[in-house]
Backbone as ProteinMPNN parsed JSONL, in Angstrom:
{"seq_chain_A": "MPGKLSSELEKPHFRVAIFGSARIKMGDERYRMVYSLAKKIAGMGMDIVTGGGPGLMDAASRGHHAGRKNNHAHSIGLTIRLPTEQRDSFHLDVKKDFSRFSERLDNFMALSSVVVVTPGGIGTLLEIFYTWQLVQVKHICNTPIILLGKLWRDFLTWIKKWPLKKGFINSEDLSFIFFAENINQAMSIIDKAHMTFLKRGRKTCLNVKKYGIVT", "coords_chain_A": {"N_chain_A": [[18.838, 11.246, -8.522], [15.487, 10.018, -8.802], [14.661, 6.713, -10.046], [13.13, 5.173, -13.012], [9.685, 4.302, -13.341], [8.799, 2.503, -15.25], [10.834, 0.607, -15.71], [10.899, -0.565, -13.229], [8.483, -1.919, -13.05], [8.939, -4.191, -14.506], [10.338, -5.867, -12.903], [10.241, -8.709, -10.836], [9.516, -8.149, -7.972], [8.771, -8.389, -4.451], [6.458, -6.31, -3.057], [5.282, -3.865, -0.771], [2.497, -1.952, -0.442], [1.824, 1.128, 1.097], [-0.708, 2.915, 2.382], [-1.989, 6.081, 3.48], [-2.639, 9.01, 5.555], [-1.879, 12.335, 4.396], [-1.718, 14.389, 6.14], [-0.76, 14.026, 8.694], [1.661, 14.831, 11.077], [5.273, 14.793, 11.567], [6.463, 13.25, 14.514], [4.017, 12.679, 15.626], [2.307, 9.897, 17.101], [1.245, 8.1, 15.276], [2.676, 8.641, 12.995], [5.179, 7.754, 13.862], [4.583, 5.051, 14.161], [4.138, 4.161, 11.486], [6.619, 4.781, 10.382], [8.247, 2.982, 11.831], [7.164, 0.527, 10.983], [7.763, 0.562, 8.206], [10.51, 0.599, 8.376], [11.055, -1.941, 9.393], [10.099, -3.455, 7.233], [11.939, -2.734, 5.243], [14.219, -3.821, 6.398], [13.786, -6.481, 5.957], [14.306, -6.655, 3.333], [12.354, -5.927, 1.493], [10.482, -4.091, -0.958], [8.778, -0.877, -0.84], [5.723, 0.833, -1.667], [4.407, 3.989, -2.012], [2.322, 6.982, -1.835], [4.138, 8.946, -2.187], [4.167, 11.467, -1.014], [3.749, 13.934, 1.66], [3.301, 13.555, 5.303], [2.036, 10.455, 6.437], [2.937, 9.058, 4.269], [5.465, 10.088, 3.889], [6.563, 9.284, 6.319], [6.69, 6.532, 5.894], [8.497, 6.39, 3.718], [10.818, 7.539, 4.831], [11.289, 5.814, 7.019], [11.729, 3.409, 5.672], [14.064, 3.99, 4.258], [15.812, 4.311, 6.403], [15.917, 1.752, 7.439], [17.254, 0.04, 5.732], [19.419, -2.621, 4.816], [20.928, -3.095, 2.694], [21.313, -2.09, -0.76], [19.261, -3.069, -2.268], [16.548, -2.967, -1.741], [13.761, -1.004, -2.612], [12.19, 2.234, -2.505], [9.243, 3.342, -3.706], [7.54, 6.005, -5.159], [4.387, 7.136, -5.991], [3.247, 9.848, -7.122], [0.766, 12.528, -7.022], [-0.783, 15.071, -8.949], [-2.074, 17.961, -7.588], [-4.395, 20.683, -6.89], [-3.592, 22.106, -4.611], [-0.356, 22.295, -3.841], [1.713, 19.563, -2.948], [4.355, 18.572, -0.835], [6.929, 16.469, -1.927], [8.375, 13.352, -0.809], [11.808, 13.039, 0.128], [13.051, 10.654, 0.064], [12.925, 8.723, -2.028], [13.396, 6.138, -4.365], [12.373, 5.526, -6.804], [10.181, 7.343, -8.804], [7.024, 8.489, -9.924], [4.87, 10.726, -11.479], [1.421, 11.51, -11.451], [-1.625, 12.58, -13.038], [-4.21, 11.762, -12.758], [-6.265, 10.112, -10.424], [-7.268, 7.542, -10.866], [-5.553, 6.304, -12.748], [-3.204, 6.344, -11.287], [-3.91, 4.692, -9.095], [-4.256, 2.236, -10.395], [-1.651, 1.655, -11.087], [-0.552, 1.345, -8.553], [-1.826, -1.07, -7.922], [-0.736, -2.818, -9.827], [1.874, -2.95, -8.999], [1.954, -3.875, -6.338], [2.171, -6.385, -3.797], [1.1, -6.751, -1.307], [-1.145, -4.806, 0.654], [-1.066, -2.195, 2.945], [-3.084, -0.39, 5.038], [-3.061, 2.571, 6.626], [-3.891, 5.058, 9.206], [-6.134, 7.492, 7.839], [-7.897, 9.721, 5.52], [-10.381, 10.673, 3.16], [-9.05, 10.066, 0.729], [-7.563, 7.823, 1.507], [-9.614, 6.051, 2.172], [-10.716, 5.734, -0.367], [-8.64, 4.322, -1.551], [-8.651, 1.937, -0.074], [-11.209, 0.824, -0.781], [-11.054, 0.689, -3.564], [-8.945, -1.116, -4.007], [-10.042, -3.344, -2.699], [-12.379, -3.845, -4.185], [-11.315, -4.577, -6.714], [-9.967, -6.924, -6.047], [-12.147, -8.434, -5.192], [-13.679, -8.828, -7.553], [-11.87, -10.172, -9.006], [-10.075, -8.898, -10.703], [-7.531, -8.359, -10.047], [-4.904, -10.271, -8.455], [-5.335, -12.253, -5.421], [-4.891, -10.1, -3.094], [-3.623, -9.403, 0.036], [-5.203, -7.189, 2.301], [-4.317, -5.092, 4.701], [-5.505, -3.622, 7.536], [-4.295, -1.227, 9.483], [-4.168, -0.184, 12.753], [-6.138, 1.136, 15.48], [-8.407, 2.588, 14.766], [-9.619, 1.345, 12.615], [-11.076, -0.727, 13.575], [-13.716, 0.004, 14.248], [-14.6, 0.627, 11.7], [-14.627, -1.913, 10.496], [-16.547, -3.092, 12.088], [-18.805, -1.656, 11.28], [-18.91, -2.449, 8.566], [-19.542, -5.177, 8.849], [-21.946, -5.02, 10.219], [-23.717, -3.65, 8.508], [-23.29, -3.633, 5.324], [-22.533, -6.425, 5.096], [-24.42, -7.834, 6.721], [-26.778, -7.083, 5.485], [-26.562, -8.296, 3.084], [-25.189, -7.211, 0.932], [-22.546, -7.657, 0.531], [-20.577, -10.685, 0.816], [-19.419, -13.23, 3.141], [-17.077, -14.284, 2.116], [-15.892, -12.151, 0.811], [-14.79, -10.735, 2.896], [-12.587, -12.2, 3.521], [-10.276, -11.244, 2.448], [-9.5, -9.145, 3.968], [-7.584, -7.965, 6.636], [-7.148, -7.302, 10.048], [-4.929, -5.352, 11.916], [-3.683, -4.437, 14.94], [-1.277, -3.43, 15.719], [2.194, -2.898, 14.68], [3.635, -5.281, 14.809], [1.74, -7.293, 14.496], [0.93, -6.636, 11.919], [3.323, -7.111, 10.488], [3.55, -9.854, 10.802], [1.515, -10.826, 9.134], [2.406, -9.807, 6.689], [4.846, -11.177, 6.438], [3.946, -13.828, 6.095], [2.614, -13.582, 3.656], [4.798, -12.926, 2.08], [6.312, -15.282, 2.191], [4.625, -17.007, 0.789], [4.73, -15.749, -1.684], [7.439, -16.176, -2.374], [7.446, -18.931, -2.639], [5.618, -19.45, -4.693], [6.057, -17.583, -6.642], [5.754, -14.419, -8.352], [2.623, -13.501, -9.59], [0.782, -11.74, -11.753], [-2.482, -10.711, -12.051], [-3.697, -8.601, -13.18], [-4.877, -6.934, -16.039], [-2.746, -5.353, -17.922], [-2.804, -3.608, -20.204], [-5.531, -3.005, -20.405], [-5.999, -1.538, -18.079], [-4.378, 0.641, -18.259], [-1.71, 0.807, -17.32], [1.449, 2.246, -16.63], [4.055, 1.718, -18.848]], "CA_chain_A": [[17.534, 11.334, -9.192], [14.731, 8.766, -8.754], [14.626, 5.917, -11.271], [11.894, 5.16, -13.786], [8.707, 3.295, -12.951], [8.652, 1.504, -16.31], [11.794, -0.473, -15.494], [10.555, -1.223, -11.969], [7.355, -2.821, -13.304], [9.432, -5.411, -15.127], [11.046, -6.664, -11.917], [9.315, -9.486, -9.992], [9.807, -7.899, -6.57], [7.694, -8.359, -3.466], [6.319, -4.911, -2.661], [4.221, -3.549, 0.184], [1.927, -0.607, -0.587], [1.41, 1.731, 2.359], [-1.616, 4.035, 2.188], [-2.256, 6.807, 4.711], [-2.902, 10.445, 5.507], [-0.816, 13.312, 4.136], [-1.87, 15.484, 7.099], [-0.179, 13.703, 9.996], [2.984, 15.433, 11.164], [6.349, 14.088, 12.23], [6.336, 13.327, 15.961], [2.754, 12.029, 15.979], [2.517, 8.473, 17.334], [0.904, 7.368, 14.052], [3.851, 8.809, 12.128], [6.212, 6.852, 14.374], [4.149, 3.684, 13.872], [4.382, 3.871, 10.07], [8.077, 4.809, 10.236], [8.781, 1.722, 12.366], [6.739, -0.556, 10.101], [8.549, 0.626, 6.968], [11.887, 0.235, 8.724], [11.074, -3.406, 9.468], [9.925, -3.956, 5.87], [13.233, -2.564, 4.579], [15.154, -4.77, 6.987], [13.514, -7.784, 5.337], [14.666, -6.571, 1.912], [11.151, -5.738, 0.684], [10.195, -2.753, -1.463], [7.501, -0.267, -0.483], [5.109, 1.747, -2.634], [3.572, 4.979, -1.332], [1.913, 8.104, -2.668], [5.295, 9.811, -2.403], [3.956, 12.81, -0.489], [4.038, 14.184, 3.08], [2.506, 12.821, 6.277], [2.378, 9.057, 6.639], [3.725, 8.624, 3.114], [6.837, 10.477, 4.213], [7.001, 8.401, 7.405], [7.04, 5.249, 5.289], [9.713, 6.542, 2.914], [11.941, 7.776, 5.745], [11.534, 4.59, 7.764], [12.298, 2.419, 4.754], [15.437, 4.413, 3.991], [16.599, 4.087, 7.618], [15.999, 0.337, 7.775], [17.904, -0.769, 4.701], [20.69, -3.282, 5.087], [21.649, -3.081, 1.423], [20.706, -1.173, -1.728], [18.359, -3.816, -3.146], [15.16, -2.62, -1.449], [13.429, 0.293, -3.195], [11.021, 3.008, -2.099], [8.623, 3.841, -4.927], [6.538, 7.019, -4.887], [3.444, 7.451, -7.073], [2.733, 11.146, -6.687], [-0.429, 13.009, -7.718], [-0.863, 16.532, -9.108], [-3.25, 18.508, -6.92], [-4.423, 22.155, -6.891], [-2.719, 22.518, -3.519], [0.895, 21.561, -4.045], [2.186, 18.76, -1.832], [5.784, 18.312, -0.834], [7.302, 15.074, -2.118], [9.397, 12.824, 0.079], [13.15, 13.033, -0.439], [13.62, 9.316, 0.214], [12.337, 7.888, -3.07], [14.322, 5.618, -5.374], [11.626, 5.55, -8.061], [9.076, 8.291, -8.671], [6.201, 8.732, -11.097], [3.837, 11.716, -11.208], [0.167, 11.239, -12.147], [-2.634, 13.636, -13.016], [-5.504, 11.144, -12.467], [-6.22, 9.132, -9.339], [-7.548, 6.199, -11.367], [-4.324, 5.778, -13.34], [-2.276, 6.144, -10.178], [-4.334, 3.524, -8.332], [-3.986, 1.029, -11.173], [-0.226, 1.374, -10.956], [-0.403, 0.761, -7.22], [-2.268, -2.455, -7.973], [0.205, -3.592, -10.629], [3.156, -3.056, -8.308], [1.918, -4.278, -4.936], [1.831, -7.747, -3.395], [0.34, -6.587, -0.073], [-1.536, -3.425, 0.901], [-1.256, -1.819, 4.352], [-3.845, 0.846, 5.126], [-2.837, 3.226, 7.91], [-4.91, 6.103, 9.396], [-6.263, 8.452, 6.75], [-9.204, 10.289, 5.242], [-11.134, 10.286, 1.968], [-8.147, 9.412, -0.217], [-7.218, 6.504, 2.032], [-10.807, 5.214, 2.005], [-10.777, 5.413, -1.79], [-7.628, 3.292, -1.821], [-9.162, 0.671, 0.484], [-12.323, 0.26, -1.538], [-10.623, 0.37, -4.929], [-8.209, -2.384, -3.915], [-10.967, -4.402, -2.284], [-13.262, -4.188, -5.292], [-10.579, -5.289, -7.751], [-9.746, -8.283, -5.553], [-13.452, -9.108, -5.151], [-14.115, -9.22, -8.902], [-10.756, -10.926, -9.58], [-9.303, -8.142, -11.683], [-6.156, -8.542, -9.597], [-4.754, -11.458, -7.62], [-5.779, -12.121, -4.035], [-3.934, -9.246, -2.402], [-4.026, -9.122, 1.421], [-5.416, -5.786, 2.656], [-4.106, -5.025, 6.143], [-5.956, -2.372, 8.128], [-3.407, -1.053, 10.627], [-4.548, 0.865, 13.684], [-7.377, 0.882, 16.209], [-9.572, 3.239, 14.171], [-10.258, 0.484, 11.627], [-11.957, -1.692, 14.236], [-15.084, 0.495, 14.074], [-14.902, 0.495, 10.276], [-14.974, -3.319, 10.255], [-17.834, -3.321, 12.755], [-19.84, -1.115, 10.382], [-18.975, -3.324, 7.385], [-20.235, -6.416, 9.213], [-23.314, -4.716, 10.667], [-24.578, -3.162, 7.434], [-23.174, -4.308, 4.021], [-22.529, -7.886, 5.205], [-25.686, -8.315, 7.272], [-27.858, -6.821, 4.528], [-26.357, -9.114, 1.896], [-24.542, -6.486, -0.161], [-21.311, -8.406, 0.342], [-20.667, -11.956, 1.519], [-18.308, -13.482, 4.065], [-15.86, -14.531, 1.34], [-15.275, -10.86, 0.517], [-14.026, -10.309, 4.068], [-11.389, -13.033, 3.689], [-9.117, -10.497, 1.957], [-9.256, -8.045, 4.896], [-6.93, -8.36, 7.884], [-7.008, -6.202, 11.007], [-3.705, -5.394, 12.721], [-3.71, -3.345, 15.902], [0.078, -2.888, 15.856], [3.07, -3.248, 13.561], [4.047, -6.682, 14.897], [0.676, -8.073, 13.868], [0.996, -6.374, 10.475], [4.497, -7.79, 9.93], [3.265, -11.291, 10.766], [0.727, -11.069, 7.918], [3.297, -9.52, 5.557], [5.813, -12.28, 6.349], [3.262, -14.989, 5.528], [2.407, -13.297, 2.23], [6.106, -12.979, 1.443], [6.675, -16.701, 2.054], [3.822, -17.528, -0.323], [5.303, -15.14, -2.885], [8.699, -16.843, -2.68], [7.161, -20.312, -3.035], [4.831, -19.537, -5.926], [6.472, -16.587, -7.627], [4.794, -13.336, -8.566], [1.676, -13.709, -10.676], [-0.064, -10.555, -11.86], [-3.746, -10.979, -12.733], [-4.172, -7.363, -13.76], [-4.69, -6.732, -17.467], [-1.985, -4.112, -17.964], [-3.28, -2.738, -21.272], [-6.893, -2.572, -20.098], [-6.024, -0.594, -16.977], [-3.567, 1.81, -18.538], [-0.513, 0.826, -16.5], [2.603, 2.841, -17.275], [5.049, 0.733, -19.284]], "C_chain_A": [[16.803, 9.992, -9.094], [14.725, 8.05, -10.091], [13.258, 5.946, -11.923], [10.985, 4.015, -13.368], [8.619, 2.183, -13.987], [9.6, 0.332, -16.112], [11.471, -1.241, -14.221], [9.422, -2.227, -12.158], [7.797, -4.159, -13.89], [10.087, -6.35, -14.123], [10.055, -7.403, -11.01], [9.641, -9.356, -8.512], [8.553, -8.033, -5.712], [7.621, -6.936, -2.928], [5.109, -4.729, -1.738], [3.756, -2.12, -0.072], [1.491, -0.121, 0.789], [0.586, 2.976, 2.047], [-1.826, 4.751, 3.52], [-2.306, 8.311, 4.5], [-1.659, 11.271, 5.186], [-0.769, 14.382, 5.218], [-1.172, 15.241, 8.442], [1.292, 14.118, 10.028], [4.001, 14.516, 11.849], [6.245, 14.306, 13.751], [5.041, 12.737, 16.476], [3.008, 10.528, 16.149], [2.176, 7.632, 16.105], [2.02, 7.492, 13.022], [4.944, 7.829, 12.556], [5.868, 5.395, 14.088], [4.475, 3.297, 12.436], [5.877, 3.864, 9.772], [8.677, 3.473, 10.679], [8.401, 0.535, 11.492], [7.585, -0.585, 8.839], [10.003, 0.252, 7.214], [12.037, -1.282, 8.805], [10.953, -4.03, 8.073], [11.247, -3.867, 5.096], [14.249, -3.564, 5.092], [14.981, -6.175, 6.439], [13.831, -7.791, 3.848], [13.492, -6.393, 0.975], [11.043, -4.294, 0.22], [8.924, -2.212, -0.81], [7.026, 0.628, -1.621], [4.21, 2.689, -1.847], [3.119, 6.035, -2.333], [3.002, 9.14, -2.846], [5.203, 11.203, -1.81], [4.308, 12.926, 0.983], [3.225, 13.281, 4.004], [2.974, 11.387, 6.426], [3.103, 8.456, 5.445], [5.204, 8.92, 3.345], [7.397, 9.603, 5.327], [7.448, 7.063, 6.851], [8.349, 5.343, 4.509], [10.944, 6.728, 3.796], [12.307, 6.503, 6.515], [12.185, 3.526, 6.905], [13.758, 2.731, 4.474], [16.338, 4.102, 5.195], [16.831, 2.603, 7.9], [16.748, -0.534, 6.794], [19.229, -1.368, 5.171], [21.545, -3.384, 3.829], [20.91, -2.138, 0.487], [19.674, -1.851, -2.622], [16.887, -3.476, -2.924], [14.884, -1.196, -1.916], [12.199, 0.912, -2.55], [10.474, 3.694, -3.341], [7.528, 4.832, -4.549], [5.695, 7.327, -6.109], [2.721, 8.738, -6.674], [1.547, 11.583, -7.549], [-0.4, 14.528, -7.797], [-2.178, 17.024, -8.531], [-3.217, 20.032, -6.992], [-3.555, 22.75, -5.787], [-1.464, 21.674, -3.58], [1.296, 20.821, -2.78], [3.682, 18.533, -1.967], [6.04, 16.822, -0.991], [8.329, 14.654, -1.085], [10.748, 12.836, -0.632], [13.761, 11.634, -0.46], [12.984, 8.334, -0.769], [13.407, 7.438, -4.054], [13.697, 5.655, -6.766], [10.426, 6.464, -7.857], [8.36, 8.44, -10.009], [5.061, 9.665, -10.708], [2.608, 11.421, -12.056], [-0.773, 12.436, -12.044], [-4.022, 13.088, -12.685], [-5.351, 10.083, -11.385], [-6.409, 7.709, -9.864], [-6.295, 5.549, -11.954], [-3.294, 5.46, -12.257], [-2.624, 4.884, -9.389], [-4.06, 2.23, -9.086], [-2.507, 0.659, -11.14], [0.109, 0.838, -9.568], [-0.73, -0.727, -7.258], [-1.285, -3.338, -8.742], [1.503, -3.858, -9.884], [3.096, -3.861, -7.016], [1.477, -5.72, -4.719], [0.96, -7.764, -2.145], [0.005, -5.102, 0.07], [-1.709, -3.225, 2.405], [-1.938, -0.459, 4.377], [-3.688, 1.409, 6.529], [-3.866, 4.345, 8.07], [-4.928, 7.13, 8.272], [-7.693, 8.876, 6.527], [-9.82, 9.77, 3.961], [-10.245, 9.551, 0.966], [-7.786, 8.007, 0.207], [-8.397, 5.549, 1.912], [-10.98, 4.81, 0.545], [-9.832, 4.264, -2.103], [-8.036, 1.938, -1.257], [-10.177, 0.047, -0.458], [-11.947, -0.088, -2.968], [-9.876, -0.959, -4.941], [-9.153, -3.537, -3.648], [-11.885, -4.813, -3.435], [-12.543, -4.987, -6.366], [-10.256, -6.722, -7.337], [-11.05, -9.074, -5.599], [-13.862, -9.631, -6.521], [-13.0, -9.89, -9.699], [-10.092, -10.216, -10.767], [-7.827, -8.1, -11.31], [-6.108, -9.802, -8.742], [-5.227, -11.181, -6.195], [-4.718, -11.386, -3.213], [-4.402, -9.004, -0.967], [-4.125, -7.617, 1.667], [-5.379, -5.7, 4.172], [-4.528, -3.653, 6.64], [-5.214, -2.189, 9.45], [-3.856, 0.115, 11.506], [-5.934, 0.642, 14.27], [-8.6, 1.488, 15.535], [-10.314, 2.332, 13.203], [-11.173, -0.556, 12.259], [-13.422, -1.283, 14.069], [-15.532, 0.405, 12.619], [-15.348, -0.934, 9.964], [-16.294, -3.68, 10.927], [-18.979, -2.835, 11.878], [-20.015, -1.997, 9.143], [-19.785, -4.583, 7.692], [-21.7, -6.163, 9.579], [-24.23, -4.346, 9.525], [-24.363, -3.873, 6.092], [-23.226, -5.836, 4.107], [-23.881, -8.415, 5.661], [-26.835, -8.135, 6.294], [-27.664, -7.56, 3.204], [-25.73, -8.401, 0.715], [-23.139, -7.026, -0.453], [-21.491, -9.745, 1.041], [-19.401, -12.194, 2.341], [-17.0, -13.742, 3.325], [-15.131, -13.223, 1.016], [-14.405, -10.374, 1.681], [-12.751, -11.113, 4.264], [-10.124, -12.33, 3.202], [-8.683, -9.401, 2.933], [-8.67, -8.578, 6.201], [-6.793, -7.131, 8.784], [-5.736, -6.4, 11.822], [-3.71, -4.189, 13.646], [-2.347, -2.684, 16.046], [0.961, -3.414, 14.737], [3.549, -4.691, 13.624], [3.005, -7.593, 14.266], [0.687, -7.878, 12.361], [2.163, -7.117, 9.839], [4.292, -9.293, 9.861], [2.492, -11.656, 9.499], [1.6, -10.857, 6.68], [4.282, -10.659, 5.354], [5.185, -13.516, 5.713], [3.02, -14.795, 4.035], [3.72, -13.387, 1.466], [6.554, -14.419, 1.224], [5.901, -17.342, 0.905], [4.35, -17.019, -1.652], [6.571, -15.869, -3.319], [8.483, -18.28, -3.172], [6.544, -20.388, -4.426], [5.31, -18.602, -7.024], [5.379, -15.566, -7.843], [3.915, -13.634, -9.767], [0.721, -12.533, -10.709], [-1.313, -10.883, -12.656], [-4.271, -9.751, -13.468], [-3.876, -7.296, -15.244], [-4.042, -5.368, -17.67], [-2.53, -3.148, -19.002], [-4.661, -2.168, -20.938], [-6.909, -1.461, -19.063], [-5.054, 0.561, -17.137], [-2.324, 1.934, -17.679], [0.639, 1.425, -17.285], [3.603, 1.747, -17.622], [6.209, 1.428, -19.961]], "O_chain_A": [[17.417, 8.941, -9.278], [14.775, 8.685, -11.144], [12.346, 6.637, -11.467], [11.442, 2.909, -13.079], [8.386, 1.029, -13.629], [9.214, -0.818, -16.322], [11.739, -2.44, -14.138], [9.4, -3.269, -11.503], [7.081, -5.153, -13.771], [10.363, -7.505, -14.447], [9.133, -6.789, -10.474], [10.002, -10.339, -7.867], [7.433, -7.821, -6.177], [8.605, -6.415, -2.404], [4.067, -5.36, -1.913], [4.538, -1.179, 0.066], [0.869, -0.86, 1.553], [1.102, 3.962, 1.52], [-1.841, 4.112, 4.572], [-2.048, 8.811, 3.406], [-0.552, 10.964, 5.629], [0.142, 15.21, 5.213], [-1.018, 16.17, 9.235], [2.062, 13.797, 9.124], [3.647, 13.603, 12.595], [5.97, 15.416, 14.207], [4.962, 12.334, 17.637], [3.824, 9.95, 15.432], [2.757, 6.564, 15.91], [2.28, 6.557, 12.266], [5.555, 7.161, 11.722], [6.757, 4.592, 13.805], [5.027, 2.225, 12.192], [6.351, 3.034, 8.997], [9.516, 2.902, 9.981], [9.213, -0.365, 11.278], [8.073, -1.644, 8.444], [10.65, -0.345, 6.353], [13.031, -1.839, 8.337], [11.624, -5.016, 7.769], [11.625, -4.799, 4.387], [15.049, -4.096, 4.322], [15.92, -6.972, 6.453], [13.649, -8.805, 3.174], [13.607, -6.675, -0.217], [11.464, -3.378, 0.926], [8.101, -2.971, -0.298], [7.821, 1.112, -2.428], [3.344, 2.238, -1.096], [3.476, 5.995, -3.51], [2.818, 10.113, -3.577], [6.066, 12.041, -2.07], [5.075, 12.117, 1.505], [2.547, 12.36, 3.549], [4.173, 11.128, 6.53], [3.806, 7.456, 5.586], [6.073, 8.105, 3.036], [8.567, 9.222, 5.291], [8.464, 6.516, 7.28], [9.211, 4.472, 4.63], [11.993, 6.139, 3.535], [13.482, 6.16, 6.644], [13.088, 2.821, 7.355], [14.595, 1.829, 4.456], [17.483, 3.682, 5.028], [17.826, 2.237, 8.526], [16.865, -1.74, 7.008], [20.037, -0.711, 5.827], [22.729, -3.715, 3.89], [19.974, -1.458, 0.907], [19.253, -1.275, -3.625], [16.065, -3.675, -3.819], [15.67, -0.287, -1.652], [11.289, 0.211, -2.108], [11.149, 4.522, -3.955], [6.681, 4.529, -3.71], [6.22, 7.731, -7.146], [1.71, 8.705, -5.973], [1.348, 11.08, -8.655], [-0.035, 15.198, -6.831], [-3.254, 16.574, -8.924], [-2.146, 20.621, -7.139], [-2.874, 23.757, -5.987], [-1.519, 20.459, -3.387], [1.232, 21.369, -1.679], [4.202, 18.33, -3.064], [5.45, 16.005, -0.284], [9.064, 15.484, -0.549], [10.818, 12.665, -1.849], [14.875, 11.454, -0.953], [12.557, 7.246, -0.382], [14.218, 8.238, -4.52], [14.393, 5.795, -7.771], [9.733, 6.365, -6.844], [8.982, 8.509, -11.069], [4.364, 9.423, -9.722], [2.73, 11.116, -13.242], [-0.718, 13.203, -11.083], [-4.925, 13.861, -12.364], [-4.431, 9.266, -11.422], [-5.782, 6.775, -9.364], [-6.013, 4.381, -11.687], [-2.607, 4.44, -12.312], [-1.74, 4.097, -9.051], [-3.672, 1.231, -8.48], [-2.158, -0.521, -11.162], [0.968, -0.033, -9.431], [-0.002, -1.545, -6.695], [-1.032, -4.477, -8.348], [2.157, -4.876, -10.111], [4.093, -4.473, -6.632], [0.547, -6.211, -5.36], [0.171, -8.688, -1.947], [0.782, -4.244, -0.347], [-2.412, -3.993, 3.062], [-1.434, 0.508, 3.806], [-4.128, 0.8, 7.504], [-4.653, 4.569, 7.151], [-3.88, 7.583, 7.811], [-8.598, 8.453, 7.247], [-9.79, 8.568, 3.695], [-10.646, 8.525, 0.416], [-7.709, 7.1, -0.623], [-8.216, 4.375, 1.59], [-11.348, 3.672, 0.254], [-10.187, 3.341, -2.836], [-7.799, 0.906, -1.884], [-10.032, -1.1, -0.88], [-12.463, -1.056, -3.527], [-10.138, -1.821, -5.779], [-9.073, -4.581, -4.294], [-12.138, -6.001, -3.633], [-13.086, -5.965, -6.879], [-10.269, -7.63, -8.168], [-11.063, -10.239, -5.995], [-14.342, -10.759, -6.634], [-13.142, -10.147, -10.895], [-9.614, -10.856, -11.704], [-6.974, -7.836, -12.158], [-7.146, -10.337, -8.352], [-5.484, -10.038, -5.817], [-3.773, -11.992, -2.708], [-5.483, -8.449, -0.769], [-3.233, -6.861, 1.282], [-6.29, -6.172, 4.851], [-3.976, -2.638, 6.217], [-5.471, -2.905, 10.417], [-3.915, 1.258, 11.054], [-6.798, 0.036, 13.636], [-9.71, 0.981, 15.698], [-11.511, 2.517, 12.981], [-11.959, -1.197, 11.562], [-14.273, -2.125, 13.782], [-16.7, 0.14, 12.338], [-16.331, -1.14, 9.252], [-17.068, -4.479, 10.399], [-19.998, -3.512, 11.743], [-21.141, -2.259, 8.721], [-20.615, -5.004, 6.886], [-22.576, -6.977, 9.289], [-25.412, -4.689, 9.554], [-25.215, -4.685, 5.731], [-23.885, -6.477, 3.289], [-24.426, -9.339, 5.057], [-27.765, -8.941, 6.272], [-28.502, -7.463, 2.307], [-25.736, -8.93, -0.397], [-22.619, -6.864, -1.557], [-22.457, -9.928, 1.782], [-18.433, -11.44, 2.239], [-15.926, -13.452, 3.852], [-13.902, -13.191, 0.955], [-13.406, -9.685, 1.472], [-11.914, -10.747, 5.09], [-9.017, -12.771, 3.509], [-7.626, -8.795, 2.755], [-9.195, -9.522, 6.792], [-6.377, -6.062, 8.337], [-5.493, -7.483, 12.354], [-3.738, -3.048, 13.186], [-2.255, -1.523, 16.443], [0.545, -4.26, 13.946], [3.845, -5.277, 12.582], [3.35, -8.555, 13.579], [0.481, -8.828, 11.606], [2.013, -7.694, 8.763], [4.808, -9.944, 8.953], [2.778, -12.672, 8.864], [1.538, -11.64, 5.732], [4.531, -11.068, 4.219], [5.813, -14.178, 4.888], [3.197, -15.722, 3.244], [3.752, -13.87, 0.334], [7.118, -14.738, 0.177], [6.457, -18.127, 0.137], [4.411, -17.763, -2.631], [6.752, -16.147, -4.504], [9.235, -18.781, -4.008], [6.886, -21.256, -5.23], [5.004, -18.806, -8.198], [4.211, -15.822, -7.549], [4.413, -13.98, -10.838], [-0.069, -12.35, -9.784], [-1.219, -11.289, -13.814], [-5.186, -9.855, -14.285], [-2.754, -7.569, -15.669], [-4.718, -4.341, -17.598], [-2.702, -1.967, -18.701], [-4.922, -0.987, -21.166], [-7.726, -0.544, -19.145], [-4.922, 1.383, -16.23], [-1.918, 3.045, -17.339], [0.794, 1.147, -18.474], [3.956, 0.935, -16.766], [7.152, 0.769, -20.4]]}, "name": "protein", "num_of_chains": 1, "seq": "MPGKLSSELEKPHFRVAIFGSARIKMGDERYRMVYSLAKKIAGMGMDIVTGGGPGLMDAASRGHHAGRKNNHAHSIGLTIRLPTEQRDSFHLDVKKDFSRFSERLDNFMALSSVVVVTPGGIGTLLEIFYTWQLVQVKHICNTPIILLGKLWRDFLTWIKKWPLKKGFINSEDLSFIFFAENINQAMSIIDKAHMTFLKRGRKTCLNVKKYGIVT"}
């Protein structure tokens, strides 16, 4: 049985959140990419946090489980209740079910030291912008947001051409966003963040009570 999220929140672990589509099937090259990334993360002894569902969330959970060298690295799943039932991953050490996206996202923020955004749709875009906004207004610490995959190149082009050029955001806001075309580039950014974490220790800027984090 998966453990409880409340006890996991008390542990100062370095955790990588992996966001991505629930629609991508096993065997797809994007599924294999996320599986390989999570396997490398597990090999470094880092935890992951996902939505706990199918698709790329499942790829992350499976890859993390396959890459473990010991039992210290955890796979945490923050699942969501939807009208259309989604199958949960079987490779979760800690699981928490939510009925509201906002509450679920705040728990993602409280748990995660780095965010990796893989290919996805509306839900994945919500997760990008929610994380980015909280970092921008300093409601959470400076969390690196890694956009993994070629599709995000056009997204960044649009961000620079319109919101940035028109003055709706500034260049400092883009300093939190990192583009990684492949998993080696993503792991390089994760490794640097992990080294900073080990030197400085985990510091959570999020006001737990204000944001309704599960305790």
